[in-house]
C-alpha positions as CSV (number, residue, x, y, z in Angstrom):
1,M,83.1,-49.2,-50.1
2,G,81.3,-46.2,-48.1
3,T,82.8,-42.9,-46.9
4,S,83.4,-43.8,-43.4
5,E,85.5,-46.9,-44.4
6,Q,87.6,-45.2,-46.7
7,I,88.8,-42.9,-43.7
8,D,91.8,-44.6,-41.9
9,K,91.9,-44.3,-38.5
10,H,93.7,-41.2,-38.0
11,Q,90.4,-39.6,-40.3
12,R,87.8,-40.4,-38.2
13,I,86.0,-37.6,-37.1
14,P,85.1,-37.1,-33.7
15,P,81.9,-37.9,-31.8
16,F,81.6,-34.1,-31.3
17,I,82.6,-30.9,-32.8
18,E,83.2,-27.8,-30.5
19,I,82.4,-25.0,-32.6
20,M,83.9,-21.5,-31.4
21,D,82.5,-18.3,-33.1
22,S,85.3,-15.7,-33.8
23,T,83.2,-13.3,-35.7
24,L,83.6,-10.2,-33.1
25,R,87.1,-10.8,-32.7
26,D,88.8,-12.2,-36.6
27,G,84.9,-11.4,-37.8
28,E,85.9,-7.3,-37.1
29,Q,88.8,-7.6,-39.1
30,T,87.3,-7.7,-42.3
31,S,87.5,-4.2,-43.8
32,G,85.4,-1.7,-43.0
33,V,83.9,-3.4,-40.3
34,S,83.5,-1.6,-36.5
35,F,80.8,-2.6,-34.5
36,L,79.6,-0.6,-31.2
37,P,79.5,-1.5,-27.8
38,H,75.6,-2.6,-28.0
39,E,76.0,-4.8,-31.1
40,K,78.9,-6.6,-30.3
41,L,76.5,-7.2,-26.9
42,M,73.4,-7.9,-29.4
43,I,75.7,-10.4,-31.5
44,A,76.6,-12.5,-28.6
45,R,73.5,-12.9,-26.8
46,M,72.2,-14.0,-30.1
47,L,75.5,-16.7,-30.6
48,L,75.4,-17.7,-26.7
49,R,71.6,-18.1,-26.0
50,D,70.1,-18.4,-29.7
51,L,72.5,-20.3,-31.8
52,N,74.1,-21.6,-28.8
53,V,77.6,-21.9,-29.5
54,D,80.3,-23.2,-27.4
55,R,82.2,-20.1,-27.1
56,I,82.6,-17.0,-28.6
57,E,85.8,-15.0,-29.3
58,V,84.8,-11.4,-28.7
59,A,87.6,-9.0,-28.9
60,S,91.6,-8.4,-28.8
61,A,93.0,-7.4,-25.5
62,R,94.4,-3.7,-25.4
63,V,92.3,-2.3,-29.0
64,S,90.8,0.8,-27.4
65,D,88.5,1.6,-24.4
66,G,85.2,1.0,-26.6
67,E,86.8,-2.8,-26.8
68,K,86.6,-2.8,-23.4
69,E,83.5,-1.8,-22.6
70,A,81.8,-4.4,-25.0
71,V,83.7,-7.0,-23.4
72,K,82.2,-6.5,-20.0
73,M,78.5,-5.9,-21.4
74,I,79.1,-9.0,-22.8
75,C,81.1,-10.9,-19.6
76,R,78.4,-9.5,-17.5
77,Y,75.6,-11.2,-19.8
78,A,77.4,-14.4,-20.0
79,R,77.7,-14.7,-15.7
80,Q,73.7,-14.5,-15.4
81,I,72.9,-17.3,-18.3
82,D,76.2,-19.7,-16.6
83,R,78.3,-18.9,-19.6
84,L,81.0,-16.8,-18.6
85,E,84.2,-19.2,-19.3
86,S,82.4,-19.3,-23.0
87,V,83.9,-15.8,-23.7
88,E,86.8,-15.4,-24.7
89,V,89.4,-12.9,-25.8
90,L,92.5,-12.5,-27.8
91,G,95.7,-11.5,-25.8
92,F,99.5,-11.2,-26.6
93,V,102.7,-12.5,-25.3
94,D,103.1,-9.0,-23.2
95,G,104.3,-9.9,-19.9
96,H,101.2,-9.0,-17.2
97,T,99.7,-6.2,-19.8
98,S,96.7,-8.5,-21.7
99,V,96.2,-10.7,-18.6
100,D,95.4,-7.6,-16.3
101,W,93.6,-5.9,-19.4
102,L,91.0,-9.4,-19.8
103,V,90.3,-9.6,-15.7
104,D,89.4,-6.3,-15.4
105,A,87.2,-6.0,-18.7
106,G,85.7,-9.4,-16.5
107,A,87.0,-12.1,-18.6
108,C,88.4,-15.5,-17.9
109,T,89.3,-17.3,-20.6
110,L,92.5,-15.9,-22.6
111,N,93.7,-17.3,-26.4
112,L,97.4,-16.1,-26.3
113,L,98.8,-15.2,-29.3
114,A,102.2,-17.1,-30.0
115,K,104.4,-17.6,-32.8
116,G,103.8,-20.8,-34.6
117,S,106.5,-20.7,-36.9
118,L,110.4,-19.8,-37.1
119,R,110.1,-17.3,-39.1
120,H,108.0,-15.4,-37.4
121,C,109.3,-15.6,-34.2
122,R,112.9,-14.9,-35.5
123,E,111.8,-11.7,-37.7
124,Q,108.9,-10.3,-36.1
125,L,109.8,-10.5,-32.6
126,G,113.9,-11.4,-33.3
127,K,113.9,-13.5,-30.7
128,T,115.0,-17.3,-30.5
129,P,112.6,-20.3,-29.9
130,E,113.9,-20.6,-26.1
131,E,112.9,-17.2,-25.4
132,H,110.0,-16.8,-26.9
133,I,109.1,-20.4,-25.0
134,N,110.4,-18.5,-21.8
135,D,108.1,-15.6,-22.5
136,I,105.1,-17.7,-23.3
137,K,105.6,-19.4,-20.0
138,A,105.9,-16.3,-17.6
139,V,101.9,-15.2,-19.6
140,I,100.7,-18.7,-18.9
141,S,101.9,-18.6,-14.9
142,Y,100.3,-15.3,-14.4
143,A,97.3,-15.5,-16.0
144,H,96.3,-18.9,-14.3
145,S,97.7,-17.2,-10.6
146,K,94.7,-14.9,-11.8
147,G,92.0,-17.1,-12.2
148,V,92.4,-17.2,-16.0
149,G,91.9,-20.0,-18.2
150,V,94.2,-20.2,-20.9
151,N,94.5,-21.5,-24.6
152,I,97.0,-20.8,-26.9
153,Y,97.1,-19.9,-30.9
154,L,100.2,-21.1,-32.9
155,E,100.2,-18.1,-35.6
156,D,101.1,-19.3,-38.5
157,W,101.2,-23.1,-37.8
158,S,100.4,-23.7,-41.5
159,S,103.8,-21.9,-42.3
160,G,105.5,-23.5,-39.7
161,M,104.8,-27.3,-40.5
162,K,105.6,-26.5,-44.0
163,D,109.0,-24.5,-43.4
164,S,110.0,-25.6,-39.8
165,P,108.7,-28.1,-38.1
166,E,110.8,-28.8,-35.6
167,Y,110.0,-25.5,-34.2
168,V,106.1,-26.4,-33.6
169,Y,107.5,-29.5,-32.2
170,Q,110.1,-27.6,-30.0
171,L,107.0,-25.5,-28.7
172,M,104.9,-28.0,-28.6
173,D,106.6,-30.6,-26.3
174,S,107.0,-27.5,-24.1
175,L,103.8,-26.0,-24.0
176,T,102.3,-29.2,-23.1
177,Q,104.9,-30.6,-20.5
178,L,103.6,-27.3,-18.4
179,S,101.0,-29.2,-16.7
180,S,103.3,-32.3,-15.7
181,F,105.8,-29.5,-13.2
182,G,102.8,-28.3,-11.9
183,E,103.0,-24.4,-13.7
184,G,99.1,-24.7,-15.3
185,Q,97.7,-26.6,-18.4
186,V,96.7,-25.0,-21.8
187,G,93.3,-26.0,-22.0
188,R,93.3,-26.3,-26.2
189,F,96.3,-25.9,-28.4
190,M,94.9,-23.7,-31.5
191,L,96.1,-24.1,-35.1
192,P,95.5,-21.8,-37.6
193,D,96.1,-21.4,-41.4
194,T,96.8,-18.0,-40.5
195,L,97.7,-16.9,-44.9
196,G,95.0,-19.5,-45.6
197,I,97.5,-21.1,-47.8
198,M,96.9,-24.9,-46.9
199,N,94.9,-27.3,-49.0
200,P,93.1,-30.1,-47.6
201,L,95.7,-32.9,-48.2
202,Q,98.1,-30.5,-46.4
203,V,95.3,-30.2,-43.5
204,I,95.4,-34.3,-42.9
205,E,99.1,-34.5,-43.2
206,Y,99.8,-31.9,-40.7
207,F,97.0,-33.0,-38.7
208,R,98.3,-36.5,-38.5
209,K,101.4,-35.5,-37.8
210,M,100.1,-33.6,-34.6
211,L,98.3,-36.1,-33.3
212,K,101.2,-38.8,-33.7
213,R,103.5,-36.8,-31.2
214,Y,100.2,-35.2,-28.9
215,P,97.0,-38.1,-28.9
216,Q,96.0,-36.1,-25.6
217,V,95.7,-32.6,-26.7
218,H,92.5,-30.9,-27.9
219,F,92.9,-29.1,-31.1
220,D,91.0,-26.5,-32.8
221,F,91.6,-25.4,-36.1
222,H,91.1,-21.9,-37.6
223,A,90.9,-21.8,-41.2
224,H,90.8,-18.6,-43.3
225,N,89.6,-18.5,-46.9
226,D,92.4,-17.0,-49.6
227,Y,92.0,-20.0,-51.7
228,D,88.1,-20.7,-51.1
229,L,89.0,-23.6,-49.3
230,A,88.2,-22.8,-45.8
231,V,84.8,-24.9,-45.3
232,S,87.2,-27.9,-47.0
233,N,90.2,-27.5,-44.8
234,S,87.8,-27.0,-41.6
235,L,86.3,-30.8,-43.0
236,A,90.1,-31.9,-43.4
237,A,90.8,-30.8,-40.0
238,A,87.6,-32.6,-38.4
239,L,88.1,-35.7,-40.4
240,S,91.6,-35.5,-39.1
241,G,90.9,-35.5,-35.6
242,A,90.3,-31.9,-34.7
243,R,87.5,-31.9,-31.7
244,G,87.2,-27.7,-32.3
245,L,86.5,-26.1,-35.6
246,H,86.5,-21.9,-35.3
247,V,83.6,-20.1,-38.0
248,T,82.4,-16.8,-38.4
249,V,78.8,-15.7,-39.3
250,N,78.9,-15.3,-42.7
251,G,82.3,-15.4,-43.4
252,L,83.4,-12.5,-42.0
253,G,87.4,-11.9,-41.9
254,E,90.4,-9.8,-42.7
255,R,91.1,-10.6,-46.6
256,C,88.7,-13.3,-47.8
257,G,87.8,-14.3,-44.5
258,N,87.3,-17.1,-42.7
259,A,85.3,-20.0,-42.8
260,P,81.4,-19.2,-42.5
261,L,79.8,-21.5,-39.5
262,S,76.3,-22.0,-41.5
263,S,78.4,-24.2,-44.1
264,V,81.0,-25.7,-41.7
265,Q,77.6,-26.7,-39.3
266,V,75.7,-28.5,-42.7
267,I,78.7,-29.9,-44.0
268,L,79.5,-31.5,-40.8
269,K,75.9,-32.9,-39.8
270,D,74.7,-34.0,-43.0
271,Q,78.2,-35.2,-45.2
272,F,79.9,-36.8,-42.4
273,N,77.0,-37.0,-39.2
274,A,78.9,-35.0,-36.6
275,K,77.1,-33.4,-33.6
276,T,77.2,-30.1,-32.6
277,N,75.5,-27.9,-30.1
278,I,74.1,-25.7,-33.0
279,N,70.2,-24.5,-33.2
280,E,70.0,-24.1,-37.2
281,E,66.7,-22.4,-37.1
282,K,68.4,-19.3,-35.5
283,M,71.3,-19.4,-38.1
284,M,69.7,-17.1,-40.7
285,D,68.8,-14.8,-37.9
286,V,71.8,-14.0,-36.6
287,S,73.3,-14.1,-40.1
288,R,70.8,-11.5,-41.0
289,L,71.7,-9.3,-37.4
290,V,75.0,-9.5,-38.3
291,E,75.2,-8.3,-41.6
292,S,72.4,-5.4,-40.3
293,Y,75.5,-4.1,-38.5
294,S,78.6,-5.2,-40.2
295,G,76.5,-3.1,-44.0
296,I,78.6,-6.3,-45.2
297,A,75.6,-7.7,-47.9
298,I,75.0,-11.4,-47.9
299,A,75.7,-13.3,-51.5
300,P,71.8,-13.9,-52.6
301,N,73.3,-17.3,-54.1
302,Q,75.4,-17.7,-50.7
303,P,74.4,-21.5,-49.4
304,I,71.8,-22.2,-46.7
305,I,71.8,-18.0,-45.9
306,G,71.4,-16.3,-49.2
307,D,68.2,-15.2,-50.2
308,N,68.2,-17.3,-53.6
309,V,69.3,-21.1,-52.5
310,F,66.0,-21.8,-51.5
311,T,64.2,-20.4,-54.7
312,Q,62.8,-22.1,-57.3
313,V,62.8,-20.7,-61.1
314,A,62.3,-23.5,-63.9
315,G,58.7,-24.3,-64.3
316,V,60.2,-27.9,-64.4
317,H,61.3,-27.8,-61.2
318,A,57.9,-26.9,-59.8
319,D,56.3,-29.4,-61.7
320,G,58.9,-32.5,-60.2
321,D,58.4,-31.2,-56.5
322,Q,54.4,-31.2,-57.3
323,K,55.1,-34.5,-58.0
324,G,57.5,-36.2,-54.5
325,G,59.8,-33.8,-54.1
326,L,62.3,-34.5,-56.9
327,Y,64.2,-31.8,-56.3
328,H,65.0,-31.5,-52.7
329,N,67.9,-32.4,-50.6
330,A,68.6,-32.3,-47.4
331,L,68.8,-29.1,-47.0
332,V,65.4,-28.6,-46.8
333,P,64.4,-24.8,-45.8
334,E,62.4,-25.1,-42.8
335,R,65.4,-26.7,-41.0
336,F,66.9,-23.1,-41.0
337,G,63.4,-21.2,-40.3
338,R,63.3,-20.8,-44.0
339,K,60.3,-21.8,-46.5
340,R,60.7,-22.3,-50.1
341,E,59.5,-20.3,-52.8
342,Y,58.9,-20.1,-56.4
343,A,59.9,-17.4,-57.7
344,M,58.5,-16.6,-61.3
345,G,60.0,-15.5,-64.3
346,K,59.4,-15.9,-67.6
347,T,60.6,-20.2,-67.5
348,S,58.2,-20.2,-65.1
349,G,55.5,-22.6,-66.9
350,R,52.4,-22.6,-65.5
351,A,53.5,-25.8,-63.0
352,N,55.8,-22.9,-60.5
353,I,52.7,-20.0,-61.0
354,A,49.6,-22.7,-60.0
355,R,52.1,-24.2,-57.1
356,N,52.4,-20.0,-55.9
357,L,48.1,-19.7,-56.7
358,Q,48.0,-22.8,-54.4
359,E,50.0,-21.6,-51.2
360,L,48.5,-17.9,-51.5
361,G,44.6,-20.2,-51.5
362,L,44.2,-18.1,-54.9
363,E,40.9,-20.3,-57.3
364,L,41.7,-19.2,-61.0
365,T,40.1,-20.8,-63.8
366,P,42.7,-22.2,-66.1
367,E,42.1,-19.2,-68.7
368,Q,42.7,-16.8,-65.9
369,T,45.7,-19.2,-64.9
370,Q,46.9,-18.6,-68.5
371,R,46.7,-14.9,-68.8
372,V,48.7,-14.1,-65.4
373,T,51.2,-16.9,-66.3
374,R,51.4,-15.2,-69.7
375,R,52.1,-11.6,-67.7
376,I,54.4,-12.8,-65.5
377,T,56.3,-14.2,-69.3
378,E,56.2,-10.4,-70.2
379,L,57.7,-9.3,-67.2
380,G,60.2,-11.8,-66.9
381,D,61.6,-10.7,-70.7
382,R,62.2,-7.2,-68.5
383,K,63.3,-7.7,-65.6
384,E,64.7,-10.5,-62.7
385,V,62.0,-12.2,-61.2
386,V,58.4,-12.1,-59.7
387,T,57.9,-13.3,-56.0
388,Q,54.9,-14.4,-54.9
389,D,54.4,-11.2,-52.9
390,D,53.8,-9.5,-56.1
391,L,51.5,-12.4,-57.1
392,P,48.2,-10.8,-55.4
393,F,48.8,-7.9,-57.5
394,I,49.8,-9.4,-61.1
395,V,46.4,-11.4,-60.4
396,S,44.9,-8.2,-59.1
397,D,45.4,-5.9,-62.3
398,V,45.1,-8.8,-65.0
399,L,41.2,-9.3,-63.7
400,K,40.1,-6.6,-61.9
401,H,38.3,-4.0,-63.9
402,D,38.1,-7.6,-66.2
403,V,35.5,-6.9,-69.2
404,S,34.2,-9.2,-72.2
405,E,35.7,-6.9,-74.3
406,D,38.4,-3.4,-74.5
407,K,36.3,-0.8,-76.4
408,V,39.8,1.5,-75.6
409,K,42.9,-0.1,-77.0
410,L,46.2,1.6,-76.7
411,V,47.4,1.6,-80.0
412,S,50.9,2.7,-79.9
413,Y,52.3,5.7,-77.8
414,Q,55.8,7.2,-78.0
415,V,57.0,9.8,-75.4
416,S,60.3,11.0,-75.0
417,L,62.5,13.0,-72.4
418,A,65.4,15.4,-73.7
419,Y,67.0,18.2,-71.4
420,G,65.9,21.6,-71.2
421,L,62.9,20.0,-72.8
422,K,59.2,19.5,-71.9
423,P,58.6,15.6,-72.1
424,L,56.3,14.9,-75.5
425,A,54.1,12.7,-76.3
426,N,52.2,10.9,-79.4
427,V,49.3,8.3,-78.8
428,K,47.3,6.3,-81.2
429,I,44.0,5.1,-79.5
430,E,41.0,3.3,-80.5
431,I,38.0,3.6,-79.2
432,N,35.2,1.4,-80.4
433,G,36.9,0.4,-83.5
434,Q,37.9,3.5,-84.4
435,Q,41.9,5.2,-84.2
436,Y,42.6,8.5,-83.3
437,E,46.2,10.1,-82.8
438,G,47.1,12.9,-80.7
439,H,50.4,14.7,-79.0
440,S,51.2,16.9,-76.7
441,S,53.5,18.7,-74.2
442,G,53.6,18.0,-70.5
443,D,55.5,18.3,-66.9
444,G,56.1,14.5,-67.4
445,Q,55.9,11.4,-70.0
446,Y,52.8,10.7,-68.0
447,D,51.4,14.0,-67.8
448,A,52.3,14.6,-71.5
449,F,50.3,11.4,-72.5
450,V,47.1,11.9,-70.4
451,K,47.3,15.6,-71.8
452,A,47.3,14.0,-75.9
453,I,44.2,11.9,-75.2
454,R,42.5,14.7,-73.3
455,K,43.2,16.7,-76.8
456,I,41.0,13.1,-78.3
457,Y,38.1,13.2,-76.3
458,K,37.7,16.5,-76.7
459,E,38.3,17.6,-80.3
460,Y,37.1,14.6,-81.7
461,L,35.1,12.6,-79.6
462,D,33.8,16.4,-77.6
463,R,33.8,13.8,-75.0
464,T,34.9,15.5,-70.9
465,F,37.8,13.3,-69.6
466,P,37.8,13.3,-65.6
467,L,40.1,14.9,-64.0
468,L,43.1,12.9,-61.7
469,E,42.9,13.8,-58.1
470,N,45.4,12.1,-56.9
471,Y,48.3,9.8,-58.2
472,A,50.1,6.9,-56.1
473,V,53.3,5.2,-56.4
474,T,54.4,2.5,-54.5
475,I,56.2,-1.2,-54.4
476,P,53.8,-4.0,-53.9
477,P,53.8,-5.6,-50.3
478,G,57.3,-7.8,-49.9
479,G,57.5,-6.8,-53.6
480,R,61.4,-6.4,-55.5
481,T,62.0,-2.9,-56.9
482,D,63.7,-3.9,-60.0
483,A,60.5,-6.0,-61.0
484,L,57.1,-4.3,-60.2
485,V,55.9,-1.0,-59.7
486,Q,52.3,-0.5,-58.8
487,T,50.5,2.7,-59.6
488,V,46.5,3.9,-58.3
489,I,45.4,6.7,-59.6
490,T,42.2,8.3,-58.2
491,W,39.9,10.0,-60.9
492,Q,36.8,12.5,-60.4
493,M,34.0,11.7,-63.2
494,P,32.2,14.3,-64.7
495,D,28.8,13.2,-62.1
496,G,31.4,13.7,-59.5
497,R,32.1,10.4,-58.4
498,P,35.2,9.1,-57.9
499,L,36.9,6.4,-59.5
500,R,39.6,4.5,-58.8
501,T,41.8,2.2,-61.1
502,R,45.0,0.9,-60.4
503,G,47.8,-0.2,-62.6
504,L,51.3,-2.8,-62.6
505,D,54.3,-2.7,-64.7
506,A,58.2,-3.0,-64.0
507,D,58.0,0.6,-65.7
508,Q,56.0,3.6,-63.6
509,T,54.6,5.5,-66.3
510,E,53.5,1.9,-68.4
511,A,52.1,0.9,-64.8
512,A,50.2,4.7,-64.9
513,I,49.3,4.4,-68.9
514,K,47.7,1.0,-68.2
515,A,45.7,2.1,-65.0
516,T,44.4,5.3,-67.6
517,I,43.4,2.7,-70.6
518,K,41.2,0.7,-67.3
519,M,40.0,3.9,-66.7
520,L,38.2,4.5,-70.6
521,N,37.3,1.3,-70.6
522,I,35.3,1.4,-67.4
523,I,33.9,4.6,-69.1
524,E,32.8,3.3,-72.0
525,N,31.0,0.2,-70.8
526,D,29.2,2.8,-68.4
527,T,27.8,4.5,-72.3
528,S,27.4,1.9,-73.4
529,T,25.1,0.6,-70.7
530,R,23.7,3.4,-70.1
531,I,22.5,3.3,-74.2
């Protein structure tokens, strides 16, 4: 029996799921996160215009003047693109205060925070259910008189259904009857798992009960991630008839956060064929913008939006992909405006590296490919991964100044660094088959190494050593600081001409030493040619 057949009539996913993003309200309750007004506007623009979410919750009423200014800016923009009704503001059961704040900010939709559990009603408000219901009705009536639409949050609804379902039903009975008496209709009832305590089976059970009693009501579900079940609970709610789901970009939110927009979107679409209005190609752009403004980094293995989720390292995966996409699934990176990458490390193998070379348009002989592979394996043993952006530099480093035989070989070296003492270097080098040793101190580790080499050339060979004119250290463009360092050294030869050599390594000193040995080999080969 297929998945769709296993879902009974109380668990059929609606043909369309409305997505409400609460990054700018609930997401901003993440510890340490506070968006500036212009940052809120930039995020709101991208959510509405590029990502095409159905609704955005942008603020809590009464918070601050800065919050009101942000709402005004967002509402002005939303009005320009005819999306003002998509902008919602959280308000409170406080008479006219929240409604007046919202109207002054230019918004027209209030998400009214009511108490969804008897415990919250009695202990936090100190009121009876009847008193609270009357207060809610008064706010709704005033909001409608000001032309403001109202949705209602039943705060702590999950606890209410566990501990006081009769209170939840009393509240719902009173509020769903408002339109029948001409007192103003509630647009949506939004059911939060405020404490993040539910599991998917409970979500299904409680939604069944709500929909059985109130079959015509539009219910949203608002998940929190305390048990790492926000995505699963959101899916369970949709399967049980919820017509809207609340999410945040990157899963921001207080404590453990809310359901991440990207994960909810792809599961709804791929696993249950649900329809949404989300433009998936823009999810990565929104995630990066929110990451930048919030200062909360996205985990590299975060599904859909993490840096590493479309990166293969194992050589067997690259080989399988070349033979028919054997390691692909429906989450193809192009769908999200990304591309599949084959990072290189000690487990890469020839297939992975050959794939990267092919994508870059680099054609190497089998022997050259083997040398590049060997070099990447050496780097992988010492550091993490090498990216495709690093590859051209590695190829150049391996192949440039290539000679049939190295006449100068570094046999061994030791550099030491101690606090309060000059760095020391001991070097053993082979030149045209003869080994020499030298040692020296210097102003730095590399300086000590070069001075030791100079001594060897002067004392044993009576030869002039080139002058170091320039020394530049960079990270290859697009590379990673924990993978490669590129050192480019410009030398002045005895005849006055310049010579530039480059070394690439995970360690800065090693990179400089490699550039130096390349220079010495060029000199020896030039000398041999002249002889």
